[in-house]
C-alpha positions as CSV (number, residue, x, y, z in Angstrom):
1,M,118.7,119.9,87.0
2,T,119.5,118.0,90.1
3,I,123.0,116.8,91.2
4,P,123.2,112.8,91.0
5,E,123.9,111.3,94.3
6,N,126.3,108.8,92.4
7,I,128.0,108.6,89.1
8,T,129.2,105.5,87.2
9,V,133.0,105.8,85.9
10,H,134.5,103.5,83.2
11,L,138.0,103.0,84.1
12,G,139.2,103.0,80.5
13,L,138.5,104.0,76.9
14,P,134.8,103.7,76.0
15,S,135.4,100.9,73.7
16,D,137.2,98.9,76.1
17,R,134.6,96.6,77.2
18,S,137.3,94.7,79.6
19,A,137.6,98.0,81.6
20,P,135.6,97.7,84.9
21,N,133.0,100.4,86.0
22,V,132.9,101.8,89.4
23,T,130.0,103.8,90.9
24,V,130.9,106.5,93.4
25,P,129.2,109.3,95.1
26,F,129.3,112.4,92.9
27,I,131.0,114.5,95.6
28,D,133.8,111.9,95.9
29,Y,134.2,111.6,92.1
30,I,134.8,115.6,91.7
31,K,137.3,115.4,94.7
32,N,139.2,112.7,92.9
33,V,139.3,114.4,89.5
34,A,140.2,117.7,91.3
35,S,143.1,116.1,93.1
36,S,144.2,114.3,90.0
37,E,144.2,117.2,87.6
38,I,145.2,120.5,89.6
39,Y,147.7,121.3,92.3
40,P,146.7,122.0,95.8
41,T,149.4,124.8,96.0
42,W,147.5,126.8,93.3
43,P,145.7,130.2,94.3
44,E,142.3,129.5,95.8
45,S,140.6,131.3,92.9
46,A,142.2,129.1,90.3
47,L,141.2,125.9,92.3
48,R,137.6,127.0,92.5
49,A,137.6,127.9,88.9
50,N,138.7,124.6,87.7
51,I,136.6,122.6,90.2
52,Y,133.5,124.6,88.9
53,A,134.6,123.6,85.2
54,Q,135.1,119.9,86.3
55,I,131.7,119.8,87.9
56,S,129.9,121.3,85.0
57,Y,131.7,119.0,82.5
58,A,130.6,115.9,84.5
59,L,127.1,117.1,84.8
60,N,126.8,117.7,81.2
61,R,127.8,114.2,80.6
62,V,125.0,113.1,82.9
63,Y,122.4,115.5,81.6
64,T,122.9,114.4,78.0
65,E,123.4,110.9,78.7
66,Y,126.3,111.0,76.4
67,Y,127.4,107.6,76.9
68,R,124.2,105.8,78.0
69,S,122.4,107.0,74.7
70,R,125.2,105.4,72.8
71,G,124.4,102.0,74.5
72,Y,127.1,102.1,77.3
73,D,126.4,101.3,80.8
74,F,128.3,104.2,82.4
75,D,128.2,108.0,82.8
76,I,131.7,109.1,82.0
77,T,135.3,107.6,81.4
78,S,138.4,108.0,83.6
79,T,140.6,109.1,80.7
80,T,141.6,112.7,79.5
81,Q,141.3,111.3,75.9
82,F,137.6,111.6,76.2
83,D,136.8,113.1,79.7
84,Q,138.6,113.9,83.0
85,T,141.3,112.2,84.9
86,F,139.9,109.8,87.6
87,I,142.2,107.6,89.6
88,Y,140.3,105.1,91.5
89,G,141.3,104.8,95.2
90,R,143.6,107.8,95.1
91,D,144.2,110.1,98.2
92,I,142.3,113.4,98.3
93,F,144.1,116.8,99.0
94,S,142.6,118.3,102.0
95,N,142.1,121.8,100.7
96,V,140.6,120.4,97.5
97,G,138.2,118.2,99.4
98,E,137.1,121.3,101.7
99,I,136.4,123.3,98.5
100,V,134.4,120.5,96.9
101,D,132.2,119.9,99.9
102,E,131.3,123.7,99.6
103,V,130.7,123.8,95.8
104,F,130.0,120.2,94.5
105,N,126.4,121.2,93.8
106,D,127.1,124.4,92.0
107,Y,127.7,124.5,88.2
108,I,128.2,126.6,85.1
109,V,125.3,127.5,82.6
110,R,125.1,129.7,79.6
111,Q,122.6,132.6,80.3
112,G,119.1,131.5,78.8
113,S,120.0,127.9,79.1
114,V,119.5,125.3,81.6
115,E,121.9,122.6,80.9
116,P,125.3,122.4,82.6
117,L,127.8,124.0,80.5
118,F,130.2,121.6,78.6
119,A,132.9,123.3,80.3
120,A,136.1,122.1,78.3
121,Y,139.5,122.6,79.5
122,C,143.1,121.6,79.1
123,N,146.4,122.4,80.7
124,G,147.2,125.2,78.5
125,T,150.7,124.2,78.0
126,T,151.3,120.9,76.1
127,V,147.6,120.9,75.1
128,M,145.5,123.8,73.9
129,C,141.8,123.8,73.5
130,N,138.6,125.9,73.2
131,G,138.1,126.3,76.9
132,L,139.8,126.9,80.2
133,S,143.4,126.8,80.4
134,Q,144.4,125.3,83.8
135,W,147.7,127.0,84.0
136,G,146.3,130.1,82.4
137,S,143.8,130.1,85.3
138,V,146.7,130.3,87.8
139,A,148.1,133.3,86.3
140,L,144.8,135.0,86.0
141,A,144.4,134.2,89.9
142,E,147.6,135.6,90.7
143,E,146.5,138.9,88.9
144,G,143.5,138.8,91.4
145,L,140.6,137.7,89.3
146,T,137.8,136.0,91.2
147,P,136.7,132.3,90.2
148,Y,133.7,133.8,88.3
149,E,135.9,136.2,86.4
150,I,138.3,133.5,85.5
151,L,135.4,131.5,84.1
152,Q,134.2,134.4,82.2
153,Y,137.5,135.0,80.8
154,Y,137.5,131.6,79.0
155,Y,133.8,130.9,78.5
156,G,132.5,134.3,77.8
157,D,130.6,136.9,79.7
158,D,127.1,135.4,79.2
159,I,127.7,132.5,81.9
160,N,125.9,132.2,85.3
161,I,126.6,129.7,88.1
162,V,123.8,127.8,89.7
163,F,124.1,127.5,93.3
164,N,123.0,124.7,95.8
165,A,121.2,122.7,93.3
166,P,119.4,119.8,95.0
167,T,120.8,116.1,94.8
168,D,118.8,113.2,93.8
169,R,119.2,109.7,92.3
170,N,120.8,109.5,89.0
171,L,117.8,107.9,87.2
172,P,117.9,107.1,83.4
173,S,115.6,109.5,81.2
174,Y,113.9,106.4,79.5
175,P,110.4,106.1,81.2
176,G,110.7,102.5,81.7
177,R,108.3,101.3,79.1
178,P,107.6,102.0,75.5
179,L,105.6,105.1,74.3
180,R,103.1,104.5,71.6
181,R,99.9,105.9,69.9
182,G,97.5,107.1,72.6
183,D,99.9,107.7,75.5
184,S,99.8,111.0,77.2
185,S,102.7,112.1,79.4
186,Q,105.6,114.6,79.8
187,D,107.9,112.1,78.4
188,V,105.7,112.2,75.2
189,L,106.1,116.0,75.2
190,T,109.9,115.6,75.4
191,I,109.9,113.2,72.5
192,Q,107.8,115.6,70.5
193,R,110.0,118.7,71.3
194,Q,113.2,116.8,70.5
195,L,111.9,115.4,67.1
196,N,110.9,118.8,66.1
197,R,114.3,120.1,66.8
198,I,115.9,117.3,65.0
199,G,113.6,117.8,62.1
200,R,115.2,121.1,61.5
201,N,118.1,119.4,60.4
202,Y,116.4,116.1,58.9
203,P,113.2,117.8,57.3
204,A,112.0,114.4,56.2
205,I,110.8,113.5,59.7
206,G,108.1,115.9,59.4
207,R,106.7,118.3,62.0
208,I,104.5,117.7,65.1
209,N,102.1,120.5,65.3
210,D,101.5,121.9,68.6
211,P,103.2,119.5,70.8
212,D,101.0,118.8,73.7
213,G,102.2,115.5,75.4
214,I,99.5,113.3,73.5
215,F,101.0,110.6,71.2
216,G,98.9,111.0,68.1
217,Q,99.0,110.1,64.6
218,D,101.5,113.1,63.7
219,T,103.9,111.8,66.5
220,E,103.7,108.2,65.3
221,N,104.4,109.5,61.8
222,A,107.5,111.4,62.9
223,V,108.7,108.5,65.0
224,R,108.4,106.2,62.1
225,N,110.2,108.6,59.9
226,F,113.0,109.0,62.4
227,Q,113.3,105.2,62.6
228,R,113.6,104.8,58.9
229,I,116.4,107.6,58.6
230,F,118.4,106.2,61.3
231,N,118.0,102.5,60.6
232,L,115.8,101.5,63.5
233,T,112.7,99.1,63.3
234,Q,110.0,101.2,61.8
235,D,107.1,100.5,64.3
236,G,106.2,104.1,65.5
237,V,106.7,103.1,69.1
238,V,109.4,104.8,71.2
239,G,111.1,102.0,72.9
240,K,114.4,102.0,74.7
241,A,116.6,101.9,71.5
242,T,114.5,104.7,69.7
243,W,114.4,106.9,72.9
244,Y,118.2,107.1,73.2
245,K,118.9,107.5,69.5
246,I,116.5,110.4,69.6
247,K,118.1,111.9,72.6
248,S,121.6,111.3,71.0
249,I,120.8,112.9,67.7
250,W,118.9,115.8,69.6
251,A,121.9,116.5,71.7
252,A,124.2,116.3,68.5
253,V,122.1,118.8,66.4
254,K,122.0,121.2,69.5
255,R,125.8,120.7,70.1
256,L,125.1,120.2,73.7
257,A,128.6,118.6,74.1
258,E,130.4,121.5,72.7
259,V,131.3,124.8,74.8
260,Q,129.5,126.9,72.2
261,S,126.0,125.0,72.2
262,E,122.7,125.9,71.0
263,G,121.5,125.4,74.7
264,V,118.4,124.2,76.3
265,S,115.9,126.8,77.1
266,Q,113.4,126.9,79.9
267,D,110.5,126.5,77.1
268,D,112.3,123.5,76.0
269,V,111.8,121.8,79.6
270,R,108.7,123.4,80.8
271,L,106.2,121.0,82.3
272,I,102.5,120.6,81.1
273,Y,102.0,118.0,83.8
274,P,103.0,118.2,87.5
275,S,106.5,117.0,88.2
276,Q,104.9,115.3,91.2
277,L,101.7,115.0,93.3
278,A,101.6,114.9,97.1
279,L,99.3,115.5,100.0
280,G,97.5,118.6,99.7
281,D,97.5,119.1,95.8
282,T,94.4,119.5,93.8
283,G,93.2,119.4,90.3
284,D,92.8,117.3,87.3
285,G,96.3,115.8,87.8
286,V,95.1,114.3,90.9
287,R,91.8,113.2,89.6
288,N,93.6,111.3,86.9
289,L,95.7,109.5,89.5
290,Q,92.7,108.8,91.6
291,Y,90.8,107.3,88.7
292,F,93.7,104.8,88.1
293,L,93.9,104.2,91.9
294,S,90.2,103.4,92.1
295,V,90.3,100.9,89.2
296,I,93.3,99.2,90.9
297,A,91.8,99.0,94.3
298,F,88.6,97.4,92.9
299,F,90.6,94.4,91.8
300,D,93.5,94.5,94.4
301,P,92.4,94.3,98.1
302,Q,95.9,95.4,99.1
303,V,95.2,98.9,97.8
304,P,92.7,101.0,99.7
305,D,89.9,102.4,97.7
306,V,89.9,106.1,96.9
307,T,87.4,108.8,95.9
308,V,87.8,110.6,92.6
309,D,87.4,114.2,94.0
310,G,90.6,115.9,92.7
311,V,92.0,116.4,96.2
312,F,95.1,114.6,97.3
313,G,94.1,113.7,100.7
314,T,95.2,110.8,103.2
315,Q,92.8,108.4,101.3
316,T,94.9,108.9,98.2
317,E,98.1,109.0,100.1
318,N,97.5,105.7,101.7
319,A,96.6,104.1,98.2
320,V,99.9,105.6,96.8
321,R,101.9,104.0,99.6
322,A,100.4,100.6,99.0
323,I,101.5,100.8,95.3
324,Q,104.9,102.0,96.4
325,R,105.1,99.0,98.9
326,Q,104.3,96.6,96.3
327,A,106.5,97.9,93.7
328,G,109.6,98.1,96.2
329,L,109.6,101.9,96.1
330,T,110.2,104.4,98.9
331,E,106.9,104.5,100.8
332,D,106.7,108.4,101.0
333,G,103.2,108.9,99.6
334,I,104.6,111.2,96.8
335,V,103.9,110.7,93.2
336,G,107.2,111.1,91.2
337,R,107.8,109.6,87.9
338,S,108.8,106.1,89.4
339,T,105.5,106.0,91.3
340,W,103.5,107.1,88.5
341,N,104.9,104.5,86.3
342,A,104.3,101.9,88.9
343,V,100.5,103.0,89.1
344,V,100.3,102.8,85.3
345,N,101.8,99.4,85.2
346,E,99.6,98.2,87.9
347,Y,96.5,99.7,86.1
348,F,97.3,98.0,82.9
349,N,97.8,94.6,84.7
350,A,94.4,95.0,86.2
351,L,92.9,95.9,82.9
352,N,94.4,92.8,81.2
353,S,93.5,90.5,83.7
354,I,89.8,91.5,83.6
355,R,89.2,91.6,79.9
356,G,88.7,87.9,79.3
357,E,86.8,87.3,82.6
358,Y,84.3,90.3,82.6
359,G,83.7,90.6,78.9
360,E,81.8,93.8,77.8
361,L,81.8,95.0,81.5
362,A,85.6,95.4,81.0
363,D,85.0,98.1,78.3
364,E,83.5,100.4,81.0
365,I,87.2,100.8,82.3
366,Y,89.3,103.5,80.7
367,P,91.6,101.6,78.2
368,G,94.7,103.2,79.5
369,R,95.4,105.2,76.4
370,V,94.2,108.6,75.2
371,L,91.7,108.6,72.1
372,S,91.7,111.5,69.8
373,E,90.5,112.2,66.3
374,G,92.3,109.5,64.1
375,S,92.2,106.8,66.6
376,E,90.6,103.5,65.4
377,G,89.6,100.1,66.8
378,R,87.8,98.4,69.6
379,E,88.3,101.0,72.3
380,V,86.8,103.7,69.9
381,L,83.8,101.5,69.3
382,A,83.1,101.0,72.9
383,L,83.5,104.9,73.5
384,Q,80.9,105.5,70.7
385,R,78.4,103.0,72.0
386,F,78.7,104.7,75.4
387,I,78.3,108.1,73.7
388,N,75.0,106.8,72.0
389,Q,73.8,105.4,75.3
390,A,74.4,108.7,77.1
391,S,72.8,110.6,74.2
392,Q,69.4,109.0,74.8
393,R,69.2,110.5,78.3
394,Y,70.9,113.8,77.6
395,S,69.8,115.9,74.6
396,Y,72.8,117.9,74.5
397,I,74.7,114.8,73.3
398,P,74.6,114.0,69.7
399,T,74.6,110.4,68.4
400,V,77.6,109.1,66.5
401,S,78.1,106.4,64.0
402,E,79.4,103.3,65.8
403,D,82.2,102.5,63.3
404,G,85.3,102.4,65.5
405,A,86.7,105.4,63.8
406,F,87.3,108.6,65.7
407,G,86.3,111.3,63.5
408,P,84.8,114.8,63.5
409,S,81.4,113.7,64.8
410,T,82.8,111.8,67.6
411,E,85.1,114.7,68.5
412,A,82.1,117.0,68.6
413,A,80.1,114.7,71.0
414,V,83.1,114.5,73.3
415,R,83.4,118.2,73.3
416,A,79.8,118.7,74.1
417,I,80.0,116.3,77.1
418,Q,83.1,118.0,78.4
419,A,81.6,121.5,78.1
420,N,78.6,120.3,80.1
421,N,80.5,118.3,82.8
422,D,83.2,120.7,84.0
423,I,86.0,119.1,82.1
424,P,88.5,121.0,79.9
425,V,87.2,121.1,76.3
426,S,89.7,119.3,74.2
427,G,87.9,116.7,72.1
428,V,90.5,114.2,73.5
429,V,89.3,111.2,75.8
430,G,91.6,110.7,78.8
431,P,90.5,109.0,82.0
432,L,88.3,111.7,83.4
433,T,86.2,112.2,80.3
434,W,85.9,108.3,79.6
435,G,84.9,107.9,83.3
436,R,82.2,110.7,82.8
437,I,81.0,109.3,79.6
438,V,80.7,105.9,81.2
439,N,78.8,107.3,84.1
440,L,76.3,109.2,81.7
441,A,75.7,105.9,79.9
442,T,75.2,103.5,82.7
443,Q,73.9,105.5,85.7
């Protein structure tokens, strides 16, 4: 994970709505906590071991969105009843500050896991816990143990320290718009994985077979079942409330806020889509981006046109910068999650604005949602009409019934088109397949 540039601290108990929040740089937060909880005269090995624990504890709260997934607007509290001592405005011990400057972006993980360890700790005298003893760490340091050996003593031999993690803005995990049937993204894959893990504890949710990042019927069914079990609106759509409820239950069943947690493995967080696209990248991810940009550019003169060739060149970068400028984002030409969401939102705005004005011509534009077996409606009917038009020109394309239901025959036709047009054969219609089918039908 990345180290958040800032962290928001609630200066009171979580339930105390009158207590203020303060947002401070993460490095300053750790300096404050360390200066509030440990003595600067302790041996350096003990200081470092405690600071590693404090960093990991805070990062675990941020990673799991422990409070935000429960509806709060902060990352951590200032009280040891729930978290770590934070005294807003206090002075910082110079030697503690120097150590934090060196290690603030290092944290503890359990071997085989990627999430920051929930490094629970207590003073070890008046309060005992299943974690690091602060005064006990002093005794171990005086015996000559290194910081890592002290941490192993309390948390087990199977821990590692991640060094020099990058820093970034502390962005909420919610993608900013509801996920629904037909969406395809890394966020969808995240929800599918989390629902499948939750389903081991709540079998009534049902299993999503072969999570692939495409929001199909089985994902919608699992979402509805989850919403029913946890008393949410049963609409099959993952809005903000459902997103954070899923994350909260997922963290609970995996015990991520415990020292001995199930952990999050590399496979749990592997990407099926690029984490970002930038100048010089190539491939289908770039082609998808270019398709969206080309449609936006057709209706928005402020966005320069792009060629859908799968190569992220200066033409594509200029179009990305234009979208970023309009959305108030940093104009770096790099497509991360915020920029991708801005592109998709602008695409939907363009699509909605032309449907009434251009009639059937609007059907030629990708509807913005993946179509697959089980999909139904006007968009499927348009797809079938284009397939049949294309089949009159190309003998390898079978005709299909124009009934608005994406069944086996429609999938077979889609696969045939993909196989003959250098598109990955999946039977699923995304922007590349849609655009190619329309071209075959209308060129």
